[in-house]
C-alpha positions in Angstrom: 30.7 -21.9 12.4 33.2 -21.0 15.1 31.9 -20.5 18.6 32.1 -16.8 19.8 34.3 -15.8 22.7 35.1 -12.6 24.5 38.7 -11.6 25.4 39.1 -10.5 29.1 42.1 -8.8 30.7 42.5 -8.0 34.4 45.4 -5.6 35.1 46.6 -5.5 38.6 49.5 -3.7 40.3 51.9 -6.7 39.8 50.4 -8.9 37.1 48.2 -9.0 34.0 45.7 -11.9 33.6 44.1 -12.6 30.3 41.5 -15.1 29.3 38.9 -16.3 26.8 35.2 -16.7 27.8 32.2 -18.1 26.1 29.0 -16.1 26.2 27.7 -18.6 28.8 30.5 -17.7 31.2 32.8 -20.7 30.6 36.5 -19.8 30.9 38.2 -21.7 28.1 41.8 -20.3 28.2 43.8 -18.3 30.7 47.3 -16.8 30.8 49.0 -14.7 33.5 52.1 -12.6 33.1 53.9 -10.5 35.8 54.5 -6.8 35.2 58.1 -7.3 36.4 58.5 -3.6 37.2 57.0 -2.3 33.9 55.7 1.2 34.0 53.9 3.6 31.7 53.9 2.6 28.0 55.6 -0.7 28.7 52.5 -1.8 30.5 50.4 -0.8 27.5 52.7 -2.7 25.3 52.3 -5.8 27.5 48.5 -5.5 27.1 48.8 -5.3 23.3 51.0 -8.4 23.3 48.6 -10.3 25.4 45.7 -9.4 23.1 47.6 -10.6 20.1 48.4 -13.9 22.0 44.8 -14.4 23.0 43.6 -13.8 19.4 46.2 -16.4 18.3 44.9 -18.9 20.8 41.3 -18.3 19.8 42.2 -18.9 16.1 44.0 -22.1 17.0 41.1 -23.4 19.1 38.5 -22.5 16.6 36.8 -19.6 18.4 35.5 -16.4 16.9 36.5 -13.3 19.1 33.6 -10.8 19.4 34.5 -8.4 22.1 37.2 -7.3 24.6 36.9 -6.2 28.2 39.6 -4.8 30.4 39.6 -4.3 34.1 42.0 -1.7 35.5 43.1 -0.9 39.1 41.8 2.6 39.3 39.4 4.8 37.5 38.4 4.2 33.9 37.0 7.2 32.2 34.2 6.0 29.8 34.1 9.0 27.6 37.8 9.3 26.8 39.0 5.7 27.3 41.8 7.0 29.6 42.8 5.4 32.9 44.0 6.7 36.2 45.9 3.8 38.0 47.9 5.2 40.9 49.9 1.9 41.5 51.3 2.0 37.9 53.7 4.9 37.4 52.9 6.8 34.3 49.2 5.9 34.3 47.9 9.1 35.8 45.9 9.7 32.6 46.8 6.8 30.3 45.1 6.5 26.9 44.4 2.8 27.1 41.6 2.7 24.5 43.9 4.4 21.9 46.7 1.9 22.9 44.4 -1.1 22.2 43.3 0.4 18.9 46.8 0.1 17.7 46.4 -3.7 17.5 45.1 -4.1 14.0 43.6 -7.5 14.7 41.5 -6.0 17.5 39.8 -3.4 15.3 36.7 -5.6 14.8 36.2 -6.1 18.6 33.9 -4.0 20.8 36.2 -2.7 23.5 35.1 -2.0 27.1 37.4 -0.6 29.8 36.2 -0.4 33.4 37.5 -0.2 37.0 38.4 -3.3 38.8 35.7 -2.7 41.5 33.1 -2.5 38.8 34.4 -5.7 37.2 34.4 -7.5 40.5 30.7 -6.9 41.2 29.7 -7.7 37.6 31.7 -10.9 37.7 30.2 -12.0 41.0 26.6 -11.3 39.8 27.3 -13.2 36.6 29.0 -16.4 37.9 29.8 -15.9 41.6 28.5 -15.2 45.1 25.9 -12.7 44.0 24.7 -14.6 40.9 21.4 -13.2 39.7 21.3 -10.2 42.1 20.3 -6.8 40.7 21.3 -4.8 43.8 24.6 -5.9 45.2 28.0 -4.5 46.4 31.5 -5.9 46.1 33.6 -4.6 49.0 37.3 -5.1 47.9 39.7 -4.8 50.8 43.4 -5.3 50.0 46.2 -2.8 49.7 43.4 -0.3 49.2 39.6 -0.3 49.7 36.9 0.2 47.0 33.4 -0.9 46.3 31.7 -2.0 43.1 28.1 -1.0 43.4 25.2 -2.5 41.3 21.9 -0.7 41.5 18.8 -2.1 39.7 21.2 -4.2 37.5 23.4 -1.3 36.5 26.9 -0.4 37.8 26.8 2.9 39.7 29.5 5.1 38.1 28.7 8.6 39.3 29.2 12.0 37.5 32.7 11.2 36.2 33.2 7.5 36.8 34.6 7.8 40.4 31.7 6.3 42.4 32.7 3.5 44.7 35.9 5.1 46.1 34.8 4.2 49.6 38.3 4.1 51.0 37.6 7.8 51.5 34.4 7.1 53.6 34.6 9.3 56.7 34.2 7.0 59.7 36.1 8.8 62.4 36.6 12.4 63.7 38.3 14.7 63.9 39.9 14.8 60.5 43.6 13.9 60.4 46.1 15.0 57.7 47.0 11.3 57.3 43.7 10.6 55.7 44.5 12.9 52.7 46.2 10.3 50.5 44.0 7.3 51.1 40.9 8.2 53.1 39.8 7.5 56.6 38.3 4.0 56.1 41.3 2.8 54.1 43.8 4.3 56.6 42.4 2.0 59.3 41.0 -1.1 57.7 42.9 -1.9 54.5 45.8 -4.4 54.5 48.2 -1.6 55.2 45.8 -0.2 57.8 45.9 -3.5 59.7 49.7 -3.4 59.8 49.7 0.3 60.8 47.3 -0.3 63.7 49.4 -3.1 64.9 52.6 -0.9 64.8 50.8 1.9 66.7 49.5 -0.5 69.4 52.9 -2.2 69.9 54.7 1.1 70.1 52.2 2.4 72.7 52.0 -0.7 74.9 55.2 -1.2 76.8 53.7 -4.2 78.6 53.1 -6.2 75.4 55.8 -8.8 74.8 54.0 -11.0 72.2 55.0 -12.2 68.8 54.4 -8.9 67.0 57.1 -7.2 69.1 59.7 -9.7 68.0 59.7 -8.3 64.5 60.9 -4.8 63.5 57.8 -2.5 63.5 58.7 -1.2 60.1 58.5 -4.7 58.7 55.1 -5.7 60.3 52.5 -6.8 57.7 48.9 -7.7 57.7 49.7 -11.5 57.3 51.9 -11.1 60.5 48.9 -9.8 62.4 46.6 -12.5 61.0 49.2 -15.2 62.1 49.4 -13.7 65.6 45.6 -13.6 65.9 45.4 -17.2 64.9 47.9 -18.0 67.7 45.8 -16.2 70.3 47.8 -13.0 70.5 45.8 -10.4 72.6 47.2 -7.3 70.7 46.3 -8.8 67.3 42.8 -9.4 68.7 42.6 -5.7 69.6 43.7 -4.8 66.1 40.9 -6.8 64.6 38.4 -5.5 67.1 39.1 -2.0 65.6 38.9 -3.3 62.0 35.7 -5.1 62.6 34.2 -1.9 63.9 35.3 0.0 60.8 34.1 -2.7 58.4 30.8 -3.0 60.2 30.2 0.8 60.1 31.1 0.8 56.4 28.6 -2.0 55.7 25.9 -0.2 57.7 26.4 3.0 55.6 26.3 1.0 52.4 23.2 -0.9 53.4 21.4 2.3 54.5 22.3 4.1 51.3 21.7 1.4 48.7 19.6 -1.3 50.3 21.6 -4.2 48.6 20.5 -7.8 48.8 24.1 -9.0 49.0 27.5 -7.6 50.0 30.4 -9.7 48.7 33.7 -9.4 50.5 36.9 -9.9 48.5 40.4 -8.7 48.0 43.5 -10.0 49.7 42.3 -9.2 53.3 39.0 -11.3 52.7 40.8 -13.9 52.5 41.6 -14.5 56.1 39.2 -11.9 57.3 36.2 -13.9 56.1 36.2 -15.4 59.6 34.9 -12.1 60.9 31.8 -11.8 58.7 29.4 -12.7 61.6 31.0 -10.0 63.8 30.9 -7.5 61.0 27.2 -8.2 60.5 26.6 -7.7 64.2 28.4 -4.4 64.2 26.5 -3.3 61.1 23.2 -4.1 62.8 24.0 -1.5 65.4 24.4 1.3 62.9 22.3 0.5 59.8 18.7 1.4 58.8 16.8 -1.3 60.8 14.7 -2.7 57.9 17.3 -2.8 55.1 19.9 -4.5 57.4 17.6 -7.5 57.7 17.4 -7.7 53.9 21.1 -8.1 53.1 23.4 -11.1 53.2 27.2 -10.8 53.8 29.1 -13.4 51.8 32.7 -14.2 50.7 33.7 -13.9 47.1 33.2 -17.1 45.2 35.5 -16.1 42.3 38.4 -14.9 44.4 41.3 -13.6 42.3 39.4 -14.3 39.1 36.5 -11.9 39.9 38.0 -9.1 37.7 38.5 -11.5 34.8 34.9 -12.7 34.9 33.7 -9.2 35.2 35.8 -8.0 32.3 34.4 -10.8 30.2 30.8 -10.0 31.2 31.3 -6.3 30.5 32.6 -7.3 27.0 29.6 -9.4 26.3 27.2 -6.7 27.5 28.8 -4.4 24.9 27.7 -6.6 22.0 24.5 -8.1 23.3 
């Protein structure tokens, strides 16, 4: 009898990862393909192609596909199977479940589509840094900011599947029009927020002659700021003082609201910002509910860039178990 496997797909803004997982969480095959500028239906076609390829690999290796999970970079509407993915043009209301159902060989599979932030926390509690936790949060900080929130073993989805969009967490006042498109927290403390803070500080500090002034302000990136910080640059240190304050306040709010046992930091910024976890914890202790803050551990992602794949696989298995 062929061993059962789940198909897992993790769609990002620039690439699509696809894999086969056993029910025990062992990754037995993985393939990654760049989007290469694909938009709209071309991305859906790429997903169909990768499903067909995965099914072929499963057949060749003697596995029996049982379920399919897909992680998407945005909002997955459970009732309709449609997806809002702002970084993929043409995916404002994309009928992904219908697209997948056009693959004849996939008709026998249970299909689950969920947001990347939901997949991240499910993956980390299955095989990663929050393994076994029933109340945990994945704080994803990259180009944007979002949180996968697990409460009593279940992903918190909200009224219409939008829960966890904490880039819009209000952490400063007064309100500024610049927050409208991305939210206050994301404006200051995402990857783009780090670069923006550095640009603003360089522009307003005529006495600063450090490494960050040597580059055109329009071209400054978060990696530039991390590199300057590592070299002892005082302006980069001020940028991260600001970011640590925002990350700490956000953690305090999440701890006070949800009383998690673990908060996992991931995304492209954490990464290098993992070095600030102790400072973030100290800032959070100033703001958080005093009992619940003693009951949480802040940790780095153990799965890194594969958290979405693991989460998609676990969500697929949950659909058939």
